[in-house]
N, CA, C and O atoms as a Tripos MOL2 file, in Angstrom:
@<TRIPOS>MOLECULE
protein
  272   271    68     0     0
PROTEIN
NO_CHARGES

@<TRIPOS>ATOM
      1 N         -64.4020 -164.8480  -34.4930 N.3       1 MET1
      2 CA        -65.5100 -165.7810  -34.6690 C.3       1 MET1
      3 C         -66.4840 -165.6320  -33.4990 C.2       1 MET1
      4 O         -66.0750 -165.4410  -32.3540 O.2       1 MET1
      5 N         -67.7580 -165.7210  -33.8020 N.am      2 ASP2
      6 CA        -68.8020 -165.6330  -32.7760 C.3       2 ASP2
      7 C         -68.7450 -166.8280  -31.8290 C.2       2 ASP2
      8 O         -68.2580 -167.9040  -32.1750 O.2       2 ASP2
      9 N         -69.2490 -166.6060  -30.6490 N.am      3 GLN3
     10 CA        -69.4020 -167.7120  -29.7130 C.3       3 GLN3
     11 C         -70.5800 -168.5640  -30.1700 C.2       3 GLN3
     12 O         -71.6100 -168.0350  -30.5890 O.2       3 GLN3
     13 N         -70.4270 -169.8720  -30.0910 N.am      4 LEU4
     14 CA        -71.5130 -170.7780  -30.4400 C.3       4 LEU4
     15 C         -72.2920 -171.1040  -29.1770 C.2       4 LEU4
     16 O         -71.7140 -171.5060  -28.1670 O.2       4 LEU4
     17 N         -73.5940 -170.9300  -29.2380 N.am      5 LEU5
     18 CA        -74.4660 -171.1450  -28.0940 C.3       5 LEU5
     19 C         -75.1960 -172.4740  -28.2210 C.2       5 LEU5
     20 O         -75.5260 -172.9090  -29.3240 O.2       5 LEU5
     21 N         -75.4420 -173.1030  -27.1010 N.am      6 THR6
     22 CA        -76.2840 -174.2930  -27.0980 C.3       6 THR6
     23 C         -77.7330 -173.8590  -27.3020 C.2       6 THR6
     24 O         -78.0550 -172.6730  -27.2180 O.2       6 THR6
     25 N         -78.5820 -174.8130  -27.5660 N.am      7 VAL7
     26 CA        -80.0040 -174.5110  -27.7230 C.3       7 VAL7
     27 C         -80.5470 -173.9110  -26.4200 C.2       7 VAL7
     28 O         -81.3570 -172.9840  -26.4480 O.2       7 VAL7
     29 N         -80.1050 -174.4360  -25.3020 N.am      8 GLN8
     30 CA        -80.5510 -173.9260  -24.0100 C.3       8 GLN8
     31 C         -80.1060 -172.4820  -23.8020 C.2       8 GLN8
     32 O         -80.8810 -171.6580  -23.3170 O.2       8 GLN8
     33 N         -78.8630 -172.1690  -24.1660 N.am      9 GLN9
     34 CA        -78.3590 -170.8060  -24.0290 C.3       9 GLN9
     35 C         -79.0910 -169.8470  -24.9640 C.2       9 GLN9
     36 O         -79.4030 -168.7200  -24.5800 O.2       9 GLN9
     37 N         -79.3660 -170.2930  -26.1920 N.am     10 ALA10
     38 CA        -80.0990 -169.4550  -27.1470 C.3      10 ALA10
     39 C         -81.5160 -169.1870  -26.6330 C.2      10 ALA10
     40 O         -82.0160 -168.0690  -26.7560 O.2      10 ALA10
     41 N         -82.1560 -170.1900  -26.0680 N.am     11 ALA11
     42 CA        -83.5010 -170.0230  -25.5140 C.3      11 ALA11
     43 C         -83.4760 -169.0230  -24.3640 C.2      11 ALA11
     44 O         -84.3770 -168.1940  -24.2370 O.2      11 ALA11
     45 N         -82.4530 -169.1000  -23.5320 N.am     12 ALA12
     46 CA        -82.3410 -168.1610  -22.4100 C.3      12 ALA12
     47 C         -82.1450 -166.7360  -22.9160 C.2      12 ALA12
     48 O         -82.7190 -165.8000  -22.3590 O.2      12 ALA12
     49 N         -81.3500 -166.5620  -23.9540 N.am     13 ARG13
     50 CA        -81.1240 -165.2150  -24.4950 C.3      13 ARG13
     51 C         -82.3810 -164.6480  -25.1450 C.2      13 ARG13
     52 O         -82.6210 -163.4420  -25.0870 O.2      13 ARG13
     53 N         -83.1810 -165.5090  -25.7600 N.am     14 LEU14
     54 CA        -84.4370 -165.0520  -26.3730 C.3      14 LEU14
     55 C         -85.5810 -164.9870  -25.3670 C.2      14 LEU14
     56 O         -86.6610 -164.4790  -25.6680 O.2      14 LEU14
     57 N         -85.3290 -165.5060  -24.1770 N.am     15 ASN15
     58 CA        -86.3570 -165.5920  -23.1410 C.3      15 ASN15
     59 C         -87.5540 -166.4150  -23.6400 C.2      15 ASN15
     60 O         -88.7110 -166.0300  -23.4740 O.2      15 ASN15
     61 N         -87.2360 -167.5480  -24.2510 N.am     16 THR16
     62 CA        -88.2510 -168.4610  -24.7770 C.3      16 THR16
     63 C         -87.9470 -169.8640  -24.2780 C.2      16 THR16
     64 O         -86.9980 -170.0780  -23.5240 O.2      16 THR16
     65 N         -88.7510 -170.8000  -24.7010 N.am     17 SER17
     66 CA        -88.5200 -172.1900  -24.3200 C.3      17 SER17
     67 C         -87.5000 -172.8390  -25.2560 C.2      17 SER17
     68 O         -87.2700 -172.3670  -26.3700 O.2      17 SER17
     69 N         -86.9080 -173.9070  -24.7910 N.am     18 VAL18
     70 CA        -85.9880 -174.6920  -25.6140 C.3      18 VAL18
     71 C         -86.7530 -175.2720  -26.8040 C.2      18 VAL18
     72 O         -86.2190 -175.3620  -27.9100 O.2      18 VAL18
     73 N         -87.9770 -175.6550  -26.5760 N.am     19 ARG19
     74 CA        -88.8030 -176.2310  -27.6460 C.3      19 ARG19
     75 C         -88.9630 -175.2430  -28.8060 C.2      19 ARG19
     76 O         -88.9160 -175.6400  -29.9700 O.2      19 ARG19
     77 N         -89.1520 -173.9520  -28.4880 N.am     20 PHE20
     78 CA        -89.2960 -172.9370  -29.5290 C.3      20 PHE20
     79 C         -88.0280 -172.8590  -30.3820 C.2      20 PHE20
     80 O         -88.1070 -172.8130  -31.6100 O.2      20 PHE20
     81 N         -86.8750 -172.8420  -29.7400 N.am     21 VAL21
     82 CA        -85.6100 -172.7640  -30.4830 C.3      21 VAL21
     83 C         -85.4120 -174.0220  -31.3220 C.2      21 VAL21
     84 O         -84.9660 -173.9340  -32.4650 O.2      21 VAL21
     85 N         -85.7350 -175.1780  -30.7760 N.am     22 ARG22
     86 CA        -85.6210 -176.4140  -31.5560 C.3      22 ARG22
     87 C         -86.5480 -176.3890  -32.7740 C.2      22 ARG22
     88 O         -86.1950 -176.9070  -33.8340 O.2      22 ARG22
     89 N         -87.7240 -175.7930  -32.6250 N.am     23 ARG23
     90 CA        -88.6430 -175.6700  -33.7610 C.3      23 ARG23
     91 C         -88.0670 -174.7300  -34.8210 C.2      23 ARG23
     92 O         -88.1850 -175.0000  -36.0160 O.2      23 ARG23
     93 N         -87.4440 -173.6290  -34.3920 N.am     24 LEU24
     94 CA        -86.7940 -172.7250  -35.3480 C.3      24 LEU24
     95 C         -85.7320 -173.4620  -36.1450 C.2      24 LEU24
     96 O         -85.6110 -173.2640  -37.3540 O.2      24 LEU24
     97 N         -84.9700 -174.3020  -35.4830 N.am     25 VAL25
     98 CA        -83.9280 -175.0850  -36.1460 C.3      25 VAL25
     99 C         -84.5590 -176.0920  -37.1020 C.2      25 VAL25
    100 O         -84.1300 -176.2090  -38.2500 O.2      25 VAL25
    101 N         -85.5660 -176.8120  -36.6420 N.am     26 ALA26
    102 CA        -86.2150 -177.8400  -37.4650 C.3      26 ALA26
    103 C         -86.8470 -177.2360  -38.7150 C.2      26 ALA26
    104 O         -86.8340 -177.8490  -39.7830 O.2      26 ALA26
    105 N         -87.4000 -176.0330  -38.5760 N.am     27 GLU27
    106 CA        -88.0440 -175.3590  -39.7100 C.3      27 GLU27
    107 C         -87.0570 -174.5300  -40.5240 C.2      27 GLU27
    108 O         -87.4350 -173.8660  -41.4880 O.2      27 GLU27
    109 N         -85.7810 -174.5770  -40.1210 N.am     28 ARG28
    110 CA        -84.7100 -173.8300  -40.7940 C.3      28 ARG28
    111 C         -85.0060 -172.3300  -40.8370 C.2      28 ARG28
    112 O         -84.7180 -171.6600  -41.8290 O.2      28 ARG28
    113 N         -85.5750 -171.8200  -39.7660 N.am     29 ARG29
    114 CA        -85.8850 -170.3880  -39.6770 C.3      29 ARG29
    115 C         -84.7560 -169.6040  -39.0330 C.2      29 ARG29
    116 O         -84.7940 -168.3740  -38.9970 O.2      29 ARG29
    117 N         -83.7430 -170.3100  -38.5200 N.am     30 ILE30
    118 CA        -82.5630 -169.6740  -37.9290 C.3      30 ILE30
    119 C         -81.3420 -170.4540  -38.3770 C.2      30 ILE30
    120 O         -81.3750 -171.6770  -38.5060 O.2      30 ILE30
    121 N         -80.2690 -169.7230  -38.6100 N.am     31 GLU31
    122 CA        -79.0260 -170.3640  -39.0350 C.3      31 GLU31
    123 C         -78.4190 -171.1080  -37.8500 C.2      31 GLU31
    124 O         -78.4100 -170.6020  -36.7280 O.2      31 GLU31
    125 N         -77.9170 -172.2990  -38.1030 N.am     32 PHE32
    126 CA        -77.3090 -173.0930  -37.0360 C.3      32 PHE32
    127 C         -76.1380 -173.8930  -37.5630 C.2      32 PHE32
    128 O         -75.9500 -174.0250  -38.7720 O.2      32 PHE32
    129 N         -75.3530 -174.4250  -36.6420 N.am     33 VAL33
    130 CA        -74.1730 -175.2210  -36.9730 C.3      33 VAL33
    131 C         -74.3350 -176.5890  -36.3260 C.2      33 VAL33
    132 O         -74.7190 -176.6930  -35.1620 O.2      33 VAL33
    133 N         -74.0410 -177.6320  -37.0840 N.am     34 LYS34
    134 CA        -74.0390 -178.9740  -36.5320 C.3      34 LYS34
    135 C         -72.6100 -179.3080  -36.1170 C.2      34 LYS34
    136 O         -71.6860 -179.2270  -36.9260 O.2      34 LYS34
    137 N         -72.4380 -179.6790  -34.8670 N.am     35 VAL35
    138 CA        -71.1460 -180.1230  -34.3480 C.3      35 VAL35
    139 C         -71.3600 -181.5660  -33.9120 C.2      35 VAL35
    140 O         -71.7680 -181.8390  -32.7830 O.2      35 VAL35
    141 N         -71.0780 -182.4770  -34.8280 N.am     36 GLY36
    142 CA        -71.4260 -183.8730  -34.5720 C.3      36 GLY36
    143 C         -72.9400 -183.9860  -34.5170 C.2      36 GLY36
    144 O         -73.6320 -183.6310  -35.4720 O.2      36 GLY36
    145 N         -73.4530 -184.4840  -33.3940 N.am     37 ARG37
    146 CA        -74.9090 -184.6040  -33.2140 C.3      37 ARG37
    147 C         -75.4990 -183.3680  -32.5630 C.2      37 ARG37
    148 O         -76.7170 -183.2540  -32.4310 O.2      37 ARG37
    149 N         -74.6440 -182.4440  -32.1550 N.am     38 HIS38
    150 CA        -75.0980 -181.2780  -31.4110 C.3      38 HIS38
    151 C         -75.4170 -180.1080  -32.3330 C.2      38 HIS38
    152 O         -74.7980 -179.9460  -33.3850 O.2      38 HIS38
    153 N         -76.3760 -179.3050  -31.9310 N.am     39 VAL39
    154 CA        -76.7510 -178.1050  -32.6660 C.3      39 VAL39
    155 C         -76.2390 -176.9040  -31.8870 C.2      39 VAL39
    156 O         -76.4190 -176.8210  -30.6720 O.2      39 VAL39
    157 N         -75.5970 -175.9700  -32.5900 N.am     40 ARG40
    158 CA        -75.1120 -174.7410  -31.9830 C.3      40 ARG40
    159 C         -75.5930 -173.5640  -32.8220 C.2      40 ARG40
    160 O         -75.7120 -173.6650  -34.0430 O.2      40 ARG40
    161 N         -75.8640 -172.4590  -32.1590 N.am     41 ILE41
    162 CA        -76.3450 -171.2550  -32.8270 C.3      41 ILE41
    163 C         -75.3760 -170.1290  -32.4960 C.2      41 ILE41
    164 O         -75.0990 -169.8610  -31.3270 O.2      41 ILE41
    165 N         -74.8660 -169.4740  -33.5290 N.am     42 SER42
    166 CA        -73.9100 -168.3900  -33.2930 C.3      42 SER42
    167 C         -74.6440 -167.1570  -32.7790 C.2      42 SER42
    168 O         -75.8320 -166.9630  -33.0390 O.2      42 SER42
    169 N         -73.9050 -166.3310  -32.0440 N.am     43 GLU43
    170 CA        -74.4920 -165.1000  -31.5120 C.3      43 GLU43
    171 C         -74.9850 -164.2060  -32.6410 C.2      43 GLU43
    172 O         -76.0320 -163.5710  -32.5130 O.2      43 GLU43
    173 N         -74.2410 -164.1480  -33.7510 N.am     44 SER44
    174 CA        -74.6490 -163.2960  -34.8780 C.3      44 SER44
    175 C         -75.9210 -163.8260  -35.5390 C.2      44 SER44
    176 O         -76.7470 -163.0350  -35.9950 O.2      44 SER44
    177 N         -76.0930 -165.1450  -35.5980 N.am     45 ALA45
    178 CA        -77.3180 -165.7160  -36.1730 C.3      45 ALA45
    179 C         -78.5120 -165.3890  -35.2860 C.2      45 ALA45
    180 O         -79.6060 -165.1180  -35.7830 O.2      45 ALA45
    181 N         -78.3020 -165.4150  -33.9750 N.am     46 LEU46
    182 CA        -79.3670 -165.0700  -33.0380 C.3      46 LEU46
    183 C         -79.7490 -163.6020  -33.1840 C.2      46 LEU46
    184 O         -80.9300 -163.2570  -33.1930 O.2      46 LEU46
    185 N         -78.7440 -162.7440  -33.2980 N.am     47 THR47
    186 CA        -78.9950 -161.3160  -33.4940 C.3      47 THR47
    187 C         -79.7200 -161.0640  -34.8130 C.2      47 THR47
    188 O         -80.6570 -160.2680  -34.8630 O.2      47 THR47
    189 N         -79.2910 -161.7390  -35.8810 N.am     48 ALA48
    190 CA        -79.9360 -161.5800  -37.1890 C.3      48 ALA48
    191 C         -81.3960 -162.0110  -37.1370 C.2      48 ALA48
    192 O         -82.2530 -161.3780  -37.7520 O.2      48 ALA48
    193 N         -81.6820 -163.0880  -36.4040 N.am     49 PHE49
    194 CA        -83.0640 -163.5500  -36.2660 C.3      49 PHE49
    195 C         -83.9210 -162.4990  -35.5670 C.2      49 PHE49
    196 O         -85.0490 -162.2340  -35.9830 O.2      49 PHE49
    197 N         -83.3850 -161.9030  -34.5070 N.am     50 VAL50
    198 CA        -84.1230 -160.8750  -33.7630 C.3      50 VAL50
    199 C         -84.3340 -159.6410  -34.6320 C.2      50 VAL50
    200 O         -85.4290 -159.0800  -34.6520 O.2      50 VAL50
    201 N         -83.3030 -159.2140  -35.3450 N.am     51 VAL51
    202 CA        -83.4090 -158.0310  -36.2050 C.3      51 VAL51
    203 C         -84.4300 -158.2640  -37.3150 C.2      51 VAL51
    204 O         -85.2150 -157.3720  -37.6370 O.2      51 VAL51
    205 N         -84.4220 -159.4530  -37.8960 N.am     52 ALA52
    206 CA        -85.3670 -159.7670  -38.9760 C.3      52 ALA52
    207 C         -86.8140 -159.7520  -38.4880 C.2      52 ALA52
    208 O         -87.7310 -159.4690  -39.2600 O.2      52 ALA52
    209 N         -87.0140 -160.0550  -37.2170 N.am     53 GLY53
    210 CA        -88.3700 -160.0800  -36.6750 C.3      53 GLY53
    211 C         -88.7980 -158.7970  -36.0000 C.2      53 GLY53
    212 O         -89.9100 -158.7060  -35.4800 O.2      53 GLY53
    213 N         -87.9200 -157.7970  -36.0040 N.am     54 THR54
    214 CA        -88.2320 -156.5330  -35.3410 C.3      54 THR54
    215 C         -89.1890 -155.7180  -36.1930 C.2      54 THR54
    216 O         -88.9740 -155.5400  -37.3920 O.2      54 THR54
    217 N         -90.2420 -155.2290  -35.5650 N.am     55 VAL55
    218 CA        -91.2530 -154.4210  -36.2510 C.3      55 VAL55
    219 C         -91.1430 -152.9980  -35.7430 C.2      55 VAL55
    220 O         -91.1930 -152.7510  -34.5390 O.2      55 VAL55
    221 N         -90.9920 -152.0620  -36.6720 N.am     56 ALA56
    222 CA        -90.8830 -150.6500  -36.2970 C.3      56 ALA56
    223 C         -92.2470 -150.1340  -35.8300 C.2      56 ALA56
    224 O         -93.2780 -150.5610  -36.3490 O.2      56 ALA56
    225 N         -92.2600 -149.2200  -34.8550 N.am     57 PRO57
    226 CA        -93.5340 -148.6730  -34.3780 C.3      57 PRO57
    227 C         -94.1750 -147.7680  -35.4320 C.2      57 PRO57
    228 O         -93.4940 -147.2070  -36.2900 O.2      57 PRO57
    229 N         -95.4780 -147.6430  -35.3460 N.am     58 LEU58
    230 CA        -96.2010 -146.7380  -36.2370 C.3      58 LEU58
    231 C         -95.9650 -145.2970  -35.8140 C.2      58 LEU58
    232 O         -95.8060 -145.0050  -34.6290 O.2      58 LEU58
    233 N         -95.9450 -144.4080  -36.7830 N.am     59 THR59
    234 CA        -95.8400 -142.9790  -36.4970 C.3      59 THR59
    235 C         -97.2090 -142.3490  -36.7280 C.2      59 THR59
    236 O         -98.1090 -142.9940  -37.2680 O.2      59 THR59
    237 N         -97.3660 -141.1120  -36.3280 N.am     60 ALA60
    238 CA        -98.6190 -140.4070  -36.5570 C.3      60 ALA60
    239 C         -98.9270 -140.3340  -38.0490 C.2      60 ALA60
    240 O        -100.0870 -140.4160  -38.4540 O.2      60 ALA60
    241 N         -97.8880 -140.1810  -38.8620 N.am     61 HIS61
    242 CA        -98.0760 -140.1240  -40.3130 C.3      61 HIS61
    243 C         -98.6070 -141.4440  -40.8470 C.2      61 HIS61
    244 O         -99.4440 -141.4550  -41.7490 O.2      61 HIS61
    245 N         -98.1340 -142.5460  -40.3060 N.am     62 ASP62
    246 CA        -98.6030 -143.8690  -40.7350 C.3      62 ASP62
    247 C        -100.0930 -144.0420  -40.4380 C.2      62 ASP62
    248 O        -100.8170 -144.6660  -41.2140 O.2      62 ASP62
    249 N        -100.5390 -143.4940  -39.3280 N.am     63 ILE63
    250 CA       -101.9170 -143.6790  -38.9110 C.3      63 ILE63
    251 C        -102.8720 -142.7440  -39.6380 C.2      63 ILE63
    252 O        -103.9260 -143.1720  -40.1080 O.2      63 ILE63
    253 N        -102.5090 -141.4730  -39.7310 N.am     64 THR64
    254 CA       -103.4160 -140.4850  -40.3180 C.3      64 THR64
    255 C        -103.1650 -140.2420  -41.7980 C.2      64 THR64
    256 O        -104.0500 -139.7650  -42.5090 O.2      64 THR64
    257 N        -101.9770 -140.5650  -42.2630 N.am     65 GLY65
    258 CA       -101.6540 -140.3260  -43.6660 C.3      65 GLY65
    259 C        -101.1910 -138.9140  -43.9220 C.2      65 GLY65
    260 O        -101.0020 -138.5250  -45.0750 O.2      65 GLY65
    261 N        -101.0040 -138.1420  -42.8790 N.am     66 ARG66
    262 CA       -100.5090 -136.7700  -43.0420 C.3      66 ARG66
    263 C         -99.4870 -136.4840  -41.9350 C.2      66 ARG66
    264 O         -99.4170 -137.1920  -40.9310 O.2      66 ARG66
    265 N         -98.7150 -135.4490  -42.1440 N.am     67 ALA67
    266 CA        -97.6850 -135.0940  -41.1780 C.3      67 ALA67
    267 C         -98.2970 -134.6480  -39.8670 C.2      67 ALA67
    268 O         -99.3610 -134.0290  -39.8550 O.2      67 ALA67
    269 N         -97.6400 -134.9540  -38.7700 N.am     68 ALA68
    270 CA        -98.1680 -134.5900  -37.4420 C.3      68 ALA68
    271 C         -98.0410 -133.1310  -37.1600 C.2      68 ALA68
    272 O         -98.4390 -132.6730  -36.0890 O.2      68 ALA68
@<TRIPOS>BOND
     1     1     2 1
     2     2     3 1
     3     3     4 2
     4     3     5 am
     5     5     6 1
     6     6     7 1
     7     7     8 2
     8     7     9 am
     9     9    10 1
    10    10    11 1
    11    11    12 2
    12    11    13 am
    13    13    14 1
    14    14    15 1
    15    15    16 2
    16    15    17 am
    17    17    18 1
    18    18    19 1
    19    19    20 2
    20    19    21 am
    21    21    22 1
    22    22    23 1
    23    23    24 2
    24    23    25 am
    25    25    26 1
    26    26    27 1
    27    27    28 2
    28    27    29 am
    29    29    30 1
    30    30    31 1
    31    31    32 2
    32    31    33 am
    33    33    34 1
    34    34    35 1
    35    35    36 2
    36    35    37 am
    37    37    38 1
    38    38    39 1
    39    39    40 2
    40    39    41 am
    41    41    42 1
    42    42    43 1
    43    43    44 2
    44    43    45 am
    45    45    46 1
    46    46    47 1
    47    47    48 2
    48    47    49 am
    49    49    50 1
    50    50    51 1
    51    51    52 2
    52    51    53 am
    53    53    54 1
    54    54    55 1
    55    55    56 2
    56    55    57 am
    57    57    58 1
    58    58    59 1
    59    59    60 2
    60    59    61 am
    61    61    62 1
    62    62    63 1
    63    63    64 2
    64    63    65 am
    65    65    66 1
    66    66    67 1
    67    67    68 2
    68    67    69 am
    69    69    70 1
    70    70    71 1
    71    71    72 2
    72    71    73 am
    73    73    74 1
    74    74    75 1
    75    75    76 2
    76    75    77 am
    77    77    78 1
    78    78    79 1
    79    79    80 2
    80    79    81 am
    81    81    82 1
    82    82    83 1
    83    83    84 2
    84    83    85 am
    85    85    86 1
    86    86    87 1
    87    87    88 2
    88    87    89 am
    89    89    90 1
    90    90    91 1
    91    91    92 2
    92    91    93 am
    93    93    94 1
    94    94    95 1
    95    95    96 2
    96    95    97 am
    97    97    98 1
    98    98    99 1
    99    99   100 2
   100    99   101 am
   101   101   102 1
   102   102   103 1
   103   103   104 2
   104   103   105 am
   105   105   106 1
   106   106   107 1
   107   107   108 2
   108   107   109 am
   109   109   110 1
   110   110   111 1
   111   111   112 2
   112   111   113 am
   113   113   114 1
   114   114   115 1
   115   115   116 2
   116   115   117 am
   117   117   118 1
   118   118   119 1
   119   119   120 2
   120   119   121 am
   121   121   122 1
   122   122   123 1
   123   123   124 2
   124   123   125 am
   125   125   126 1
   126   126   127 1
   127   127   128 2
   128   127   129 am
   129   129   130 1
   130   130   131 1
   131   131   132 2
   132   131   133 am
   133   133   134 1
   134   134   135 1
   135   135   136 2
   136   135   137 am
   137   137   138 1
   138   138   139 1
   139   139   140 2
   140   139   141 am
   141   141   142 1
   142   142   143 1
   143   143   144 2
   144   143   145 am
   145   145   146 1
   146   146   147 1
   147   147   148 2
   148   147   149 am
   149   149   150 1
   150   150   151 1
   151   151   152 2
   152   151   153 am
   153   153   154 1
   154   154   155 1
   155   155   156 2
   156   155   157 am
   157   157   158 1
   158   158   159 1
   159   159   160 2
   160   159   161 am
   161   161   162 1
   162   162   163 1
   163   163   164 2
   164   163   165 am
   165   165   166 1
   166   166   167 1
   167   167   168 2
   168   167   169 am
   169   169   170 1
   170   170   171 1
   171   171   172 2
   172   171   173 am
   173   173   174 1
   174   174   175 1
   175   175   176 2
   176   175   177 am
   177   177   178 1
   178   178   179 1
   179   179   180 2
   180   179   181 am
   181   181   182 1
   182   182   183 1
   183   183   184 2
   184   183   185 am
   185   185   186 1
   186   186   187 1
   187   187   188 2
   188   187   189 am
   189   189   190 1
   190   190   191 1
   191   191   192 2
   192   191   193 am
   193   193   194 1
   194   194   195 1
   195   195   196 2
   196   195   197 am
   197   197   198 1
   198   198   199 1
   199   199   200 2
   200   199   201 am
   201   201   202 1
   202   202   203 1
   203   203   204 2
   204   203   205 am
   205   205   206 1
   206   206   207 1
   207   207   208 2
   208   207   209 am
   209   209   210 1
   210   210   211 1
   211   211   212 2
   212   211   213 am
   213   213   214 1
   214   214   215 1
   215   215   216 2
   216   215   217 am
   217   217   218 1
   218   218   219 1
   219   219   220 2
   220   219   221 am
   221   221   222 1
   222   222   223 1
   223   223   224 2
   224   223   225 am
   225   225   226 1
   226   226   227 1
   227   227   228 2
   228   227   229 am
   229   229   230 1
   230   230   231 1
   231   231   232 2
   232   231   233 am
   233   233   234 1
   234   234   235 1
   235   235   236 2
   236   235   237 am
   237   237   238 1
   238   238   239 1
   239   239   240 2
   240   239   241 am
   241   241   242 1
   242   242   243 1
   243   243   244 2
   244   243   245 am
   245   245   246 1
   246   246   247 1
   247   247   248 2
   248   247   249 am
   249   249   250 1
   250   250   251 1
   251   251   252 2
   252   251   253 am
   253   253   254 1
   254   254   255 1
   255   255   256 2
   256   255   257 am
   257   257   258 1
   258   258   259 1
   259   259   260 2
   260   259   261 am
   261   261   262 1
   262   262   263 1
   263   263   264 2
   264   263   265 am
   265   265   266 1
   266   266   267 1
   267   267   268 2
   268   267   269 am
   269   269   270 1
   270   270   271 1
   271   271   272 2
@<TRIPOS>SUBSTRUCTURE
     1 MET1         2 RESIDUE 1 A MET
     2 ASP2         6 RESIDUE 1 A ASP
     3 GLN3        10 RESIDUE 1 A GLN
     4 LEU4        14 RESIDUE 1 A LEU
     5 LEU5        18 RESIDUE 1 A LEU
     6 THR6        22 RESIDUE 1 A THR
     7 VAL7        26 RESIDUE 1 A VAL
     8 GLN8        30 RESIDUE 1 A GLN
     9 GLN9        34 RESIDUE 1 A GLN
    10 ALA10       38 RESIDUE 1 A ALA
    11 ALA11       42 RESIDUE 1 A ALA
    12 ALA12       46 RESIDUE 1 A ALA
    13 ARG13       50 RESIDUE 1 A ARG
    14 LEU14       54 RESIDUE 1 A LEU
    15 ASN15       58 RESIDUE 1 A ASN
    16 THR16       62 RESIDUE 1 A THR
    17 SER17       66 RESIDUE 1 A SER
    18 VAL18       70 RESIDUE 1 A VAL
    19 ARG19       74 RESIDUE 1 A ARG
    20 PHE20       78 RESIDUE 1 A PHE
    21 VAL21       82 RESIDUE 1 A VAL
    22 ARG22       86 RESIDUE 1 A ARG
    23 ARG23       90 RESIDUE 1 A ARG
    24 LEU24       94 RESIDUE 1 A LEU
    25 VAL25       98 RESIDUE 1 A VAL
    26 ALA26      102 RESIDUE 1 A ALA
    27 GLU27      106 RESIDUE 1 A GLU
    28 ARG28      110 RESIDUE 1 A ARG
    29 ARG29      114 RESIDUE 1 A ARG
    30 ILE30      118 RESIDUE 1 A ILE
    31 GLU31      122 RESIDUE 1 A GLU
    32 PHE32      126 RESIDUE 1 A PHE
    33 VAL33      130 RESIDUE 1 A VAL
    34 LYS34      134 RESIDUE 1 A LYS
    35 VAL35      138 RESIDUE 1 A VAL
    36 GLY36      142 RESIDUE 1 A GLY
    37 ARG37      146 RESIDUE 1 A ARG
    38 HIS38      150 RESIDUE 1 A HIS
    39 VAL39      154 RESIDUE 1 A VAL
    40 ARG40      158 RESIDUE 1 A ARG
    41 ILE41      162 RESIDUE 1 A ILE
    42 SER42      166 RESIDUE 1 A SER
    43 GLU43      170 RESIDUE 1 A GLU
    44 SER44      174 RESIDUE 1 A SER
    45 ALA45      178 RESIDUE 1 A ALA
    46 LEU46      182 RESIDUE 1 A LEU
    47 THR47      186 RESIDUE 1 A THR
    48 ALA48      190 RESIDUE 1 A ALA
    49 PHE49      194 RESIDUE 1 A PHE
    50 VAL50      198 RESIDUE 1 A VAL
    51 VAL51      202 RESIDUE 1 A VAL
    52 ALA52      206 RESIDUE 1 A ALA
    53 GLY53      210 RESIDUE 1 A GLY
    54 THR54      214 RESIDUE 1 A THR
    55 VAL55      218 RESIDUE 1 A VAL
    56 ALA56      222 RESIDUE 1 A ALA
    57 PRO57      226 RESIDUE 1 A PRO
    58 LEU58      230 RESIDUE 1 A LEU
    59 THR59      234 RESIDUE 1 A THR
    60 ALA60      238 RESIDUE 1 A ALA
    61 HIS61      242 RESIDUE 1 A HIS
    62 ASP62      246 RESIDUE 1 A ASP
    63 ILE63      250 RESIDUE 1 A ILE
    64 THR64      254 RESIDUE 1 A THR
    65 GLY65      258 RESIDUE 1 A GLY
    66 ARG66      262 RESIDUE 1 A ARG
    67 ALA67      266 RESIDUE 1 A ALA
    68 ALA68      270 RESIDUE 1 A ALA
């Protein structure tokens, strides 16, 4: 089982503010677990969020429409 991170720990791993992570949770843009009144985010959910937002770089073919 993945380690469950606090909102503060998740923010530190993303190098963002706690407010940003809380907004992701409120907007249901990241998977989270409720433990009583506390919110926890699994390491795999954090990784999935980063992977989903990753944008591949453009290649020369993408720019010119022909092989480099």
